[in-house]
C-alpha positions as protocol buffer text, in pm:
chain_id: "A"
residue {
  index: 1
  type: UNK
  ca { x: -39 y: -22 z: 10 }
}
residue {
  index: 2
  type: UNK
  ca { x: 93 y: 342 z: -31 }
}
residue {
  index: 3
  type: UNK
  ca { x: 257 y: 512 z: 230 }
}
residue {
  index: 4
  type: UNK
  ca { x: -36 y: 823 z: 200 }
}
residue {
  index: 5
  type: UNK
  ca { x: -330 y: 639 z: 204 }
}
residue {
  index: 6
  type: UNK
  ca { x: -136 y: 400 z: 507 }
}
residue {
  index: 7
  type: UNK
  ca { x: -109 y: 694 z: 719 }
}
residue {
  index: 8
  type: UNK
  ca { x: -485 y: 864 z: 603 }
}
residue {
  index: 9
  type: UNK
  ca { x: -579 y: 548 z: 688 }
}
residue {
  index: 10
  type: UNK
  ca { x: -433 y: 534 z: 1067 }
}
residue {
  index: 11
  type: UNK
  ca { x: -506 y: 916 z: 1092 }
}
residue {
  index: 12
  type: UNK
  ca { x: -931 y: 886 z: 1026 }
}
residue {
  index: 13
  type: UNK
  ca { x: -918 y: 484 z: 1242 }
}
residue {
  index: 14
  type: UNK
  ca { x: -767 y: 748 z: 1592 }
}
residue {
  index: 15
  type: UNK
  ca { x: -1030 y: 1038 z: 1541 }
}
residue {
  index: 16
  type: UNK
  ca { x: -1330 y: 737 z: 1526 }
}
residue {
  index: 17
  type: UNK
  ca { x: -1191 y: 610 z: 1830 }
}
residue {
  index: 18
  type: UNK
  ca { x: -1162 y: 889 z: 1989 }
}
residue {
  index: 19
  type: UNK
  ca { x: -1528 y: 995 z: 1892 }
}
residue {
  index: 20
  type: UNK
  ca { x: -1620 y: 668 z: 2040 }
}
residue {
  index: 21
  type: UNK
  ca { x: -1460 y: 690 z: 2315 }
}
residue {
  index: 22
  type: UNK
  ca { x: -1564 y: 1115 z: 2403 }
}
residue {
  index: 23
  type: UNK
  ca { x: -1991 y: 956 z: 2227 }
}
residue {
  index: 24
  type: UNK
  ca { x: -1959 y: 736 z: 2494 }
}
residue {
  index: 25
  type: UNK
  ca { x: -1833 y: 847 z: 2796 }
}
residue {
  index: 26
  type: UNK
  ca { x: -2029 y: 1170 z: 2710 }
}
residue {
  index: 27
  type: UNK
  ca { x: -1745 y: 1347 z: 2895 }
}
residue {
  index: 28
  type: UNK
  ca { x: -1461 y: 1580 z: 2746 }
}
residue {
  index: 29
  type: UNK
  ca { x: -1141 y: 1442 z: 2689 }
}
residue {
  index: 30
  type: UNK
  ca { x: -1052 y: 1726 z: 2890 }
}
residue {
  index: 31
  type: UNK
  ca { x: -1181 y: 1537 z: 3217 }
}
residue {
  index: 32
  type: UNK
  ca { x: -960 y: 1240 z: 3143 }
}
residue {
  index: 33
  type: UNK
  ca { x: -708 y: 1404 z: 3074 }
}
residue {
  index: 34
  type: UNK
  ca { x: -618 y: 1625 z: 3384 }
}
residue {
  index: 35
  type: UNK
  ca { x: -384 y: 1497 z: 3637 }
}
residue {
  index: 36
  type: UNK
  ca { x: -627 y: 1637 z: 3927 }
}
residue {
  index: 37
  type: UNK
  ca { x: -994 y: 1788 z: 3982 }
}
residue {
  index: 38
  type: UNK
  ca { x: -951 y: 2240 z: 3973 }
}
residue {
  index: 39
  type: UNK
  ca { x: -935 y: 2370 z: 4346 }
}
residue {
  index: 40
  type: UNK
  ca { x: -1110 y: 2687 z: 4362 }
}
residue {
  index: 41
  type: UNK
  ca { x: -1370 y: 2771 z: 4439 }
}
residue {
  index: 42
  type: UNK
  ca { x: -1676 y: 2942 z: 4261 }
}
residue {
  index: 43
  type: UNK
  ca { x: -1844 y: 3226 z: 4421 }
}
residue {
  index: 44
  type: UNK
  ca { x: -2152 y: 3133 z: 4213 }
}
residue {
  index: 45
  type: UNK
  ca { x: -2130 y: 2726 z: 4199 }
}
residue {
  index: 46
  type: UNK
  ca { x: -2111 y: 2753 z: 4590 }
}
residue {
  index: 47
  type: UNK
  ca { x: -2416 y: 2775 z: 4818 }
}
residue {
  index: 48
  type: UNK
  ca { x: -2590 y: 2878 z: 5130 }
}
residue {
  index: 49
  type: UNK
  ca { x: -2881 y: 2695 z: 5282 }
}
residue {
  index: 50
  type: UNK
  ca { x: -3105 y: 2788 z: 5559 }
}
residue {
  index: 51
  type: UNK
  ca { x: -3301 y: 2610 z: 5716 }
}
residue {
  index: 52
  type: UNK
  ca { x: -3605 y: 2772 z: 5805 }
}
residue {
  index: 53
  type: UNK
  ca { x: -3596 y: 3070 z: 5616 }
}
residue {
  index: 54
  type: UNK
  ca { x: -3860 y: 3183 z: 5894 }
}
residue {
  index: 55
  type: UNK
  ca { x: -3890 y: 3141 z: 6283 }
}
residue {
  index: 56
  type: UNK
  ca { x: -3937 y: 3207 z: 6594 }
}
residue {
  index: 57
  type: UNK
  ca { x: -3702 y: 3451 z: 6794 }
}
residue {
  index: 58
  type: UNK
  ca { x: -3442 y: 3196 z: 6992 }
}
residue {
  index: 59
  type: UNK
  ca { x: -3518 y: 2949 z: 6753 }
}
residue {
  index: 60
  type: UNK
  ca { x: -3242 y: 2804 z: 6583 }
}
residue {
  index: 61
  type: UNK
  ca { x: -3136 y: 2777 z: 6228 }
}
residue {
  index: 62
  type: UNK
  ca { x: -2925 y: 2649 z: 6074 }
}
residue {
  index: 63
  type: UNK
  ca { x: -2673 y: 2746 z: 5760 }
}
residue {
  index: 64
  type: UNK
  ca { x: -2544 y: 2424 z: 5515 }
}
residue {
  index: 65
  type: UNK
  ca { x: -2294 y: 2619 z: 5267 }
}
residue {
  index: 66
  type: UNK
  ca { x: -2110 y: 2376 z: 5046 }
}
residue {
  index: 67
  type: UNK
  ca { x: -1864 y: 2469 z: 4841 }
}
residue {
  index: 68
  type: UNK
  ca { x: -1800 y: 2406 z: 4461 }
}
residue {
  index: 69
  type: UNK
  ca { x: -1516 y: 2446 z: 4158 }
}
residue {
  index: 70
  type: UNK
  ca { x: -1679 y: 2544 z: 3829 }
}
residue {
  index: 71
  type: UNK
  ca { x: -1748 y: 2222 z: 3744 }
}
residue {
  index: 72
  type: UNK
  ca { x: -1991 y: 2160 z: 4058 }
}
residue {
  index: 73
  type: UNK
  ca { x: -1750 y: 1961 z: 4204 }
}
residue {
  index: 74
  type: UNK
  ca { x: -1733 y: 1926 z: 4585 }
}
residue {
  index: 75
  type: UNK
  ca { x: -1401 y: 2112 z: 4772 }
}
residue {
  index: 76
  type: UNK
  ca { x: -1331 y: 1927 z: 5094 }
}
residue {
  index: 77
  type: UNK
  ca { x: -1057 y: 2151 z: 5377 }
}
residue {
  index: 78
  type: UNK
  ca { x: -1236 y: 2454 z: 5268 }
}
residue {
  index: 79
  type: UNK
  ca { x: -1279 y: 2757 z: 5606 }
}
residue {
  index: 80
  type: UNK
  ca { x: -1557 y: 2942 z: 5527 }
}
residue {
  index: 81
  type: UNK
  ca { x: -1708 y: 3280 z: 5779 }
}
residue {
  index: 82
  type: UNK
  ca { x: -2036 y: 3368 z: 5737 }
}
residue {
  index: 83
  type: UNK
  ca { x: -2160 y: 3669 z: 5893 }
}
residue {
  index: 84
  type: UNK
  ca { x: -2497 y: 3847 z: 5982 }
}
residue {
  index: 85
  type: UNK
  ca { x: -2687 y: 4154 z: 6020 }
}
residue {
  index: 86
  type: UNK
  ca { x: -2846 y: 4006 z: 6282 }
}
residue {
  index: 87
  type: UNK
  ca { x: -2858 y: 3788 z: 6556 }
}
residue {
  index: 88
  type: UNK
  ca { x: -2610 y: 3569 z: 6677 }
}
residue {
  index: 89
  type: UNK
  ca { x: -2320 y: 3317 z: 6454 }
}
residue {
  index: 90
  type: UNK
  ca { x: -2228 y: 3021 z: 6718 }
}
residue {
  index: 91
  type: UNK
  ca { x: -1925 y: 2966 z: 6526 }
}
residue {
  index: 92
  type: UNK
  ca { x: -1818 y: 3248 z: 6283 }
}
residue {
  index: 93
  type: UNK
  ca { x: -1565 y: 3044 z: 6097 }
}
residue {
  index: 94
  type: UNK
  ca { x: -1565 y: 2605 z: 5977 }
}
residue {
  index: 95
  type: UNK
  ca { x: -1347 y: 2350 z: 5768 }
}
residue {
  index: 96
  type: UNK
  ca { x: -1555 y: 2179 z: 5489 }
}
residue {
  index: 97
  type: UNK
  ca { x: -1596 y: 1798 z: 5448 }
}
residue {
  index: 98
  type: UNK
  ca { x: -1552 y: 1546 z: 5225 }
}
residue {
  index: 99
  type: UNK
  ca { x: -1870 y: 1682 z: 5063 }
}
residue {
  index: 100
  type: UNK
  ca { x: -1759 y: 2050 z: 5093 }
}
residue {
  index: 101
  type: UNK
  ca { x: -2074 y: 2136 z: 5341 }
}
residue {
  index: 102
  type: UNK
  ca { x: -1974 y: 2336 z: 5622 }
}
residue {
  index: 103
  type: UNK
  ca { x: -2243 y: 2381 z: 5888 }
}
residue {
  index: 104
  type: UNK
  ca { x: -2358 y: 2666 z: 6090 }
}
residue {
  index: 105
  type: UNK
  ca { x: -2680 y: 2909 z: 6335 }
}
residue {
  index: 106
  type: UNK
  ca { x: -2783 y: 3079 z: 6417 }
}
residue {
  index: 107
  type: UNK
  ca { x: -2985 y: 3228 z: 6671 }
}
residue {
  index: 108
  type: UNK
  ca { x: -3157 y: 3568 z: 6716 }
}
residue {
  index: 109
  type: UNK
  ca { x: -3323 y: 3752 z: 7054 }
}
residue {
  index: 110
  type: UNK
  ca { x: -3527 y: 4010 z: 6854 }
}
residue {
  index: 111
  type: UNK
  ca { x: -3740 y: 3999 z: 6625 }
}
residue {
  index: 112
  type: UNK
  ca { x: -3647 y: 4112 z: 6203 }
}
residue {
  index: 113
  type: UNK
  ca { x: -3426 y: 4014 z: 5892 }
}
residue {
  index: 114
  type: UNK
  ca { x: -3095 y: 3825 z: 5937 }
}
residue {
  index: 115
  type: UNK
  ca { x: -2920 y: 3877 z: 5567 }
}
residue {
  index: 116
  type: UNK
  ca { x: -2656 y: 3671 z: 5541 }
}
residue {
  index: 117
  type: UNK
  ca { x: -2301 y: 3583 z: 5348 }
}
residue {
  index: 118
  type: UNK
  ca { x: -2016 y: 3374 z: 5390 }
}
residue {
  index: 119
  type: UNK
  ca { x: -1677 y: 3451 z: 5212 }
}
residue {
  index: 120
  type: UNK
  ca { x: -1469 y: 3135 z: 5171 }
}
residue {
  index: 121
  type: UNK
  ca { x: -1079 y: 3135 z: 5248 }
}
residue {
  index: 122
  type: UNK
  ca { x: -1090 y: 3496 z: 5388 }
}
residue {
  index: 123
  type: UNK
  ca { x: -1124 y: 3680 z: 4975 }
}
residue {
  index: 124
  type: UNK
  ca { x: -1389 y: 3440 z: 4743 }
}
residue {
  index: 125
  type: UNK
  ca { x: -1760 y: 3612 z: 4863 }
}
residue {
  index: 126
  type: UNK
  ca { x: -2030 y: 3396 z: 4756 }
}
residue {
  index: 127
  type: UNK
  ca { x: -2279 y: 3519 z: 4525 }
}
residue {
  index: 128
  type: UNK
  ca { x: -2526 y: 3415 z: 4659 }
}
residue {
  index: 129
  type: UNK
  ca { x: -2650 y: 3580 z: 5025 }
}
residue {
  index: 130
  type: UNK
  ca { x: -2997 y: 3453 z: 5203 }
}
residue {
  index: 131
  type: UNK
  ca { x: -3241 y: 3594 z: 5449 }
}
residue {
  index: 132
  type: UNK
  ca { x: -3398 y: 3469 z: 5806 }
}
residue {
  index: 133
  type: UNK
  ca { x: -3693 y: 3621 z: 5867 }
}
residue {
  index: 134
  type: UNK
  ca { x: -3718 y: 3631 z: 6340 }
}
residue {
  index: 135
  type: UNK
  ca { x: -4037 y: 3672 z: 6501 }
}
residue {
  index: 136
  type: UNK
  ca { x: -4222 y: 3723 z: 6818 }
}
């Protein structure tokens, strides 16, 4: 066979294998070729939840922060600080666990609305803010 034809067949074969691999695995090839996942927290992909969002004065509210990277992969061992405009947070900073979660408790002896903000590693502020209403 001609060398040019053999080279062309080889290139087409490799392209076909690559295409089938991408279709079968349904993920970009860069996810397979990376040495490790990105460990930079994302201010938009990270999440903050509080429950309940409305409660009585002096009742405890559980606040959960989930630290994620831009691919929504959880990031462990990150220090999270939570601030509030009303009430007190038992521990203002916590380290994320293996699923990227840090948990806090909020309580207020004053009626009103508390706005919660979170900061990851002292420099990445979450885009999301949560409000909790304390009633008599």
